[in-house]
Short mmCIF file of the C-alpha atoms (twelve columns), coordinates in Angstrom:
data_MODEL
# 
_entry.id   MODEL 
# 
loop_
_atom_site.group_PDB 
_atom_site.id 
_atom_site.type_symbol 
_atom_site.label_atom_id 
_atom_site.label_alt_id 
_atom_site.label_comp_id 
_atom_site.label_asym_id 
_atom_site.label_seq_id 
_atom_site.Cartn_x 
_atom_site.Cartn_y 
_atom_site.Cartn_z 
_atom_site.pdbx_PDB_model_num 
ATOM 1   C CA . UNK A 1   6.631   4.527   -18.080 1 
ATOM 2   C CA . UNK A 2   4.913   2.963   -21.084 1 
ATOM 3   C CA . UNK A 3   1.231   3.158   -21.918 1 
ATOM 4   C CA . UNK A 4   -0.436  0.055   -23.324 1 
ATOM 5   C CA . UNK A 5   -4.110  0.660   -24.052 1 
ATOM 6   C CA . UNK A 6   -5.656  1.757   -20.747 1 
ATOM 7   C CA . UNK A 7   -2.938  0.113   -18.667 1 
ATOM 8   C CA . UNK A 8   0.101   1.912   -17.361 1 
ATOM 9   C CA . UNK A 9   3.091   -0.397  -17.240 1 
ATOM 10  C CA . UNK A 10  5.891   0.923   -15.040 1 
ATOM 11  C CA . UNK A 11  9.406   0.329   -16.297 1 
ATOM 12  C CA . UNK A 12  10.481  -0.752  -12.827 1 
ATOM 13  C CA . UNK A 13  8.212   -2.338  -10.216 1 
ATOM 14  C CA . UNK A 14  9.327   -3.102  -6.659  1 
ATOM 15  C CA . UNK A 15  7.723   -4.623  -3.593  1 
ATOM 16  C CA . UNK A 16  8.169   -2.808  -0.300  1 
ATOM 17  C CA . UNK A 17  7.117   -3.313  3.267   1 
ATOM 18  C CA . UNK A 18  7.197   -0.482  5.744   1 
ATOM 19  C CA . UNK A 19  8.351   -2.663  8.644   1 
ATOM 20  C CA . UNK A 20  10.199  -5.973  9.089   1 
ATOM 21  C CA . UNK A 21  7.693   -8.833  8.845   1 
ATOM 22  C CA . UNK A 22  8.699   -10.418 12.189  1 
ATOM 23  C CA . UNK A 23  7.928   -7.206  14.088  1 
ATOM 24  C CA . UNK A 24  4.659   -6.730  12.227  1 
ATOM 25  C CA . UNK A 25  3.524   -10.323 12.805  1 
ATOM 26  C CA . UNK A 26  4.177   -10.127 16.548  1 
ATOM 27  C CA . UNK A 27  2.499   -6.749  16.922  1 
ATOM 28  C CA . UNK A 28  -0.436  -7.800  14.770  1 
ATOM 29  C CA . UNK A 29  -1.080  -11.012 16.748  1 
ATOM 30  C CA . UNK A 30  -1.488  -8.993  19.922  1 
ATOM 31  C CA . UNK A 31  -3.804  -6.454  18.276  1 
ATOM 32  C CA . UNK A 32  -5.914  -9.101  16.540  1 
ATOM 33  C CA . UNK A 33  -6.345  -10.855 19.898  1 
ATOM 34  C CA . UNK A 34  -7.733  -7.605  21.321  1 
ATOM 35  C CA . UNK A 35  -9.757  -6.361  18.343  1 
ATOM 36  C CA . UNK A 36  -10.714 -9.476  16.391  1 
ATOM 37  C CA . UNK A 37  -9.364  -10.551 12.977  1 
ATOM 38  C CA . UNK A 38  -11.797 -8.612  10.782  1 
ATOM 39  C CA . UNK A 39  -11.336 -5.372  12.738  1 
ATOM 40  C CA . UNK A 40  -7.641  -4.839  12.210  1 
ATOM 41  C CA . UNK A 41  -5.682  -4.528  8.968   1 
ATOM 42  C CA . UNK A 42  -2.185  -3.045  8.831   1 
ATOM 43  C CA . UNK A 43  -0.264  -1.139  6.189   1 
ATOM 44  C CA . UNK A 44  2.174   -4.069  5.918   1 
ATOM 45  C CA . UNK A 45  -0.705  -6.414  4.982   1 
ATOM 46  C CA . UNK A 46  -0.799  -4.857  1.503   1 
ATOM 47  C CA . UNK A 47  1.465   -5.134  -1.513  1 
ATOM 48  C CA . UNK A 48  2.961   -1.827  -2.575  1 
ATOM 49  C CA . UNK A 49  3.964   -0.930  -6.117  1 
ATOM 50  C CA . UNK A 50  6.657   1.712   -6.497  1 
ATOM 51  C CA . UNK A 51  7.812   3.248   -9.748  1 
ATOM 52  C CA . UNK A 52  9.562   6.328   -11.052 1 
ATOM 53  C CA . UNK A 53  7.791   8.591   -13.518 1 
ATOM 54  C CA . UNK A 54  9.325   10.321  -16.536 1 
ATOM 55  C CA . UNK A 55  9.717   13.553  -14.530 1 
ATOM 56  C CA . UNK A 56  11.873  11.604  -11.989 1 
ATOM 57  C CA . UNK A 57  9.197   11.746  -9.248  1 
ATOM 58  C CA . UNK A 58  8.203   8.539   -7.439  1 
ATOM 59  C CA . UNK A 59  4.758   6.953   -7.164  1 
ATOM 60  C CA . UNK A 60  3.966   4.484   -4.389  1 
ATOM 61  C CA . UNK A 61  0.544   2.866   -4.419  1 
ATOM 62  C CA . UNK A 62  -1.519  0.115   -2.879  1 
ATOM 63  C CA . UNK A 63  -3.457  -1.242  -5.879  1 
ATOM 64  C CA . UNK A 64  -5.993  -3.048  -3.670  1 
ATOM 65  C CA . UNK A 65  -7.315  0.229   -2.216  1 
ATOM 66  C CA . UNK A 66  -8.763  2.745   -4.628  1 
ATOM 67  C CA . UNK A 67  -7.118  6.161   -4.268  1 
ATOM 68  C CA . UNK A 68  -4.323  4.918   -2.006  1 
ATOM 69  C CA . UNK A 69  -1.219  6.362   -3.654  1 
ATOM 70  C CA . UNK A 70  1.450   8.996   -3.094  1 
ATOM 71  C CA . UNK A 71  3.515   11.032  -5.553  1 
ATOM 72  C CA . UNK A 72  6.716   12.492  -4.099  1 
ATOM 73  C CA . UNK A 73  10.211  13.599  -5.235  1 
ATOM 74  C CA . UNK A 74  12.017  10.635  -3.620  1 
ATOM 75  C CA . UNK A 75  11.301  6.934   -3.186  1 
ATOM 76  C CA . UNK A 76  11.460  7.148   0.619   1 
ATOM 77  C CA . UNK A 77  9.165   10.202  0.752   1 
ATOM 78  C CA . UNK A 78  6.648   8.386   -1.455  1 
ATOM 79  C CA . UNK A 79  6.643   5.359   0.866   1 
ATOM 80  C CA . UNK A 80  6.333   7.533   3.951   1 
ATOM 81  C CA . UNK A 81  3.468   9.558   2.483   1 
ATOM 82  C CA . UNK A 82  1.751   6.363   1.295   1 
ATOM 83  C CA . UNK A 83  1.631   5.140   4.886   1 
ATOM 84  C CA . UNK A 84  -0.017  8.445   5.902   1 
ATOM 85  C CA . UNK A 85  -2.549  8.136   3.065   1 
ATOM 86  C CA . UNK A 86  -3.267  4.527   4.065   1 
ATOM 87  C CA . UNK A 87  -3.931  5.579   7.672   1 
ATOM 88  C CA . UNK A 88  -6.350  8.323   6.554   1 
ATOM 89  C CA . UNK A 89  -8.244  5.911   4.296   1 
ATOM 90  C CA . UNK A 90  -8.290  3.200   6.997   1 
ATOM 91  C CA . UNK A 91  -9.745  5.713   9.464   1 
ATOM 92  C CA . UNK A 92  -12.509 6.621   6.982   1 
ATOM 93  C CA . UNK A 93  -13.349 2.925   6.550   1 
ATOM 94  C CA . UNK A 94  -13.409 2.383   10.347  1 
ATOM 95  C CA . UNK A 95  -15.639 5.419   10.921  1 
ATOM 96  C CA . UNK A 96  -18.117 4.199   8.316   1 
ATOM 97  C CA . UNK A 97  -18.071 0.654   9.726   1 
ATOM 98  C CA . UNK A 98  -16.697 -0.891  6.548   1 
ATOM 99  C CA . UNK A 99  -13.732 -3.292  6.372   1 
ATOM 100 C CA . UNK A 100 -10.788 -2.392  4.168   1 
ATOM 101 C CA . UNK A 101 -10.622 -4.381  0.912   1 
ATOM 102 C CA . UNK A 102 -8.534  -7.553  0.994   1 
ATOM 103 C CA . UNK A 103 -5.308  -7.465  -0.978  1 
ATOM 104 C CA . UNK A 104 -5.759  -9.713  -3.987  1 
ATOM 105 C CA . UNK A 105 -2.940  -8.001  -5.879  1 
ATOM 106 C CA . UNK A 106 -0.776  -10.296 -7.944  1 
ATOM 107 C CA . UNK A 107 2.531   -8.954  -9.219  1 
ATOM 108 C CA . UNK A 108 3.500   -10.401 -12.591 1 
ATOM 109 C CA . UNK A 109 6.793   -9.563  -14.228 1 
ATOM 110 C CA . UNK A 110 6.211   -9.279  -17.964 1 
# 
């Protein structure tokens, strides 16, 4: 990983979705019909950035949600833990009556 000013630029950036989009879209349509569009946001609605650190551990994060990241020994463990972290944060937002931030993340390959 390279540091450039205050920005951390991972050597390798990947997109990942926890579930196939077709399954998520079908499931989400049904839930949105029940809950309303602003009430329900899923893990798969967010872009995920995954990168390996110098110590060989993996970081998975959702840049759109402050504090939503996981650091684990393997890529798959990082993704799995990130989903758990997302669910905890989403629950906190729901309990406080606030909507989760929209994902305005743009991935640019430099």
